[in-house]
C-alpha positions, 0 to 999 in steps of 0.5 A: 417438518418445518422446524429449525433447531434452536441453535440455527435461530441463534446462529442466524440471529447472531450473524444479522446482529453482527452485521448490523454492528459493523454496518452502522459506522457508515452512518456517522459521517466524518470529522475535519481532522489533522494527521501528523507523521514523520517526514522520513517515516521514523517513530514519532517522539513520545513528547510530540503530543505535548508540543502539539497541545502547547502550540494549539493551546497558544493559538487558542484552537480546541480539538475534539479528541486526539488519537495515536495509532501506530506511527501517527497522530490524529486530531479531530476538530469541530469545523473546517475552520479550526482544522485549517487554522490548526494546520497552519499553526503546526506546520510553522511549529513542527517544520520540515521533520513532520508531515501535517496533513488535512484529513477527514476522519471517520466519526465512528463512536468509540465503542464501535471503533473498539470492536473494529468497526469502520465505514467503507473506504470511498474510491476516487470517483466518489471522493474526488482526487487525481489518478495516475497510471505510471509505466516503469521503463524496465529496459532502462533497469536492465541496462542499468544492472548490466552497467553495474556488472561491467563496473563490478567486473572491472573492479574485480580485475583490477583488485586481482592486478589482471590486465584485460583488453576490454570488458563491455556490454554485448546485447543482453550480455557481457563480453570479457576480453583477456590477453592470456589463457591464464588470465581468463582461467583466473577471471573465471574463478574470480567471477564464480566466487564473487557474490555480487556477480551471482546470476551470470552464466559464464562461457569461454569463447574460442581462442583467437588474438584474445582470450574471451569470456561471455557472460549472460544474465540468467532470466530469473535474475532479470525477473528478480531485477525487475520486481525490485525496481518496481518495489523500490519505485513504489516505496519512493513514490510513497515517501514523496506523496507524504509531501502532499499531505494526502492522508490515505493514498493508494499506491499499488502495483498493477501488472508487471510493470505499472504502478497505480497512484490515487490521491483522494482529495488532491485536485492540483495535478500540476503540484502532484506531478512535481512531487511524484517526479521530484529528485532525491538522493544520498551522500556519504560524508566524513564528520569533522571531528576536529571542530565543535558543531555547536560553536560553529552554529552559534558563531557562524564561523564554519571551517572552509573545508566543512559544511554545517548540517542538521540531524533528525533531532535538529542538532547541528553537525559538521561534515567535510565537503569532500564526498566519499560516495553518492547515492547512485552508487549504492546498489542495495540495503537490507535490515536484519540482525547482527549474528554476533551481538543480536543487535539491529543492523543495515547491510549496504552494498555499493557498486564497483566505483563506490567500493573503491572510494569507500575502501580508500576512505575507511582504510584511513579513517578507522575510528572516525564517524561517517554520516549519511546525508538525505538530499531532496529537491522540493517543488519551487527549487527548494532543497532539503538536506538532513543527516539521517545516520551517523556511525563509527568506522570499526575497520576498512571496508569496501563493496559491503558494510554494515551499520550498527548501533541502531535502537531497534529493528524498526529504525534499522528497517526505516534506514534501509528504506531511506537508503534504497528509496532515495531515488527511483530505481528505474525512470517512470512516465505517466501513461494515464491521468484522470481528475475527479472534482469533489462535487462530481464525487458527491453527485456520484455518491447521491446518484449511487444512493438513489439508484440503490434506494429505488431499486430496493424499494421497487423490489420490496413493493413487487415482492410484497404485492405478488407473494403476499406474506411470503413476499414480505418475508423476502423483503426482510431477507433482502434488507438483512442481505444489504446490511450484511453486504455493507458490513462485509464490505466495511470489515474487509476494508474494500474500496466502494467505487461507482462500479461497486454501487452498480454491483450492489444494485445488481445484487439487490435485483438478484437477491430475490431470484432465489426466493422467486424460484422457492416461492414458485415451486411451493405454488407448484407443489400446492397446485399438485394437491400437496398439503401447505406444510409439504409444499413448503418443505418441498419448495425449499428442498427441490429449489436448492440445487437450482439455486446453487448452480445459478449462483456457483456459476455467477460466483465463478464469473465474478472471481474471473473478473476480479482475477483479470480486471483492472480497478473498477472491474474489481470493485464490481466483482467484489461487491458482486461476489459478496452480494451472492454469498450473503444473498445465499445465506438470507434467501435460503436460511433466513427466509426459511427460518421466518417461514418456520417461525410463522407456519412451522409450529401450527399444527394445521395450515389450511392455506398459504398466503403466497 
């Protein structure tokens, strides 16, 4: 009656062992470390580790080990002193092309990391740092898009030599006034064919002294515009946060028009604001083909019509002072593959004014090179200028063109990202700001740990005292439940916050509820004169529906909290939801398996220790 088949015992044991393995990384602490990444997001050179090793060896600094994960290098050190000294050495050695960030790397043993083991991520309230909630000005984003439409319509009419009275914004739409009905009809056909003006609904106005067209922006177009502006701002913020040396920042969308920026370990909010609000732009310039840049760099004799820049590899390059197009005239950039050659490419789209200037330049410079210069204003007034792309003009182009000759789709993606993210797509303002000190974060960790420990011990003592052997079985299940909950939080990469710790404490208290219902049902069956074996069977079978109903309703409430709550509420909902799932497993299957092992194989049981 009270026996499990062998596969169930194996399954339960396997789940507990896996949970224990993935919970163990939380016991090993962290190592002082340095993380090296590209300042512009490009792939790291293959010989970079050798350069870093030579610099550290020259400064007589030793490190524990080195890891390369994706597009970053991580060096672990034995102490904070070595870490800080190494950071100064590498920043001087690597220069502006790389970001050297101080970090605390998880000291998980290699065997556990090999199977994906990692500790829980601590939230800002536990680790310390700064938190910003930023509001994106969507009204300005819409206004900028309408202004681009006005410029594009004017450029299209000038290209077709159509004389117009005016092209202007009218509320949330556009108004085009023309001299004749023929001009109006031609304009209608042109606007319908132009791909850059897709998303406009055109309507003819009643004729009067002028012949007009009304153009309104479709609602879906405005929604897409808002999401594009929000994504571009998030990408820009990620690029800028690299300058703060934050190893694991959290930058994510909240709601329809807000962005959360969390910078663990950063205490200087003034410096953080300077970086986040920094200005960056792009410039398209012609390459000086008639002079040697290396000679100019060596002698210091730079032609009066040119300026000396450096590319990503530090090589000199001469560019003309005359500006072709600036970044504020760039509408969009996307990466992909060229259909004819199959090579990676970047598609760039300019506004009307930029398209005209680009067409004039490329018409006269086929076969010559054109460069893209990335310019960023650093804190303290320092300006950084770097050539991020040089391409040959194959044929005249204006509004849309391609950049090819790239080594990989990864390079194309990064170039498109830089072209899009040079500046914010829409203004942002900080609407909420919080700072958590590292000492307060450690106090939160200590108090949270103590609350879990005290609650856990009190529940253990009560269950063992009140339900005797069955209480000890419930205590064992509660311990397994806590291990499984921590392992799930670690595997899922969930961020543990103070509300999350509250959810764990609540889970510890709620985890024994199911066992209390089962044990009281067993007691009732014994009082009714049933045999011990039948009482155990009835207790688990009859209490199951009540336990399931109670936990499912709580799970629904936790799901709603996660769906509609903000960051702290989501953390509470995650731990509560996972705790419900693990407690259902340990309190029903886990305790039943142990009770079956104790009583199920005994032929005669006179009484139960409950």
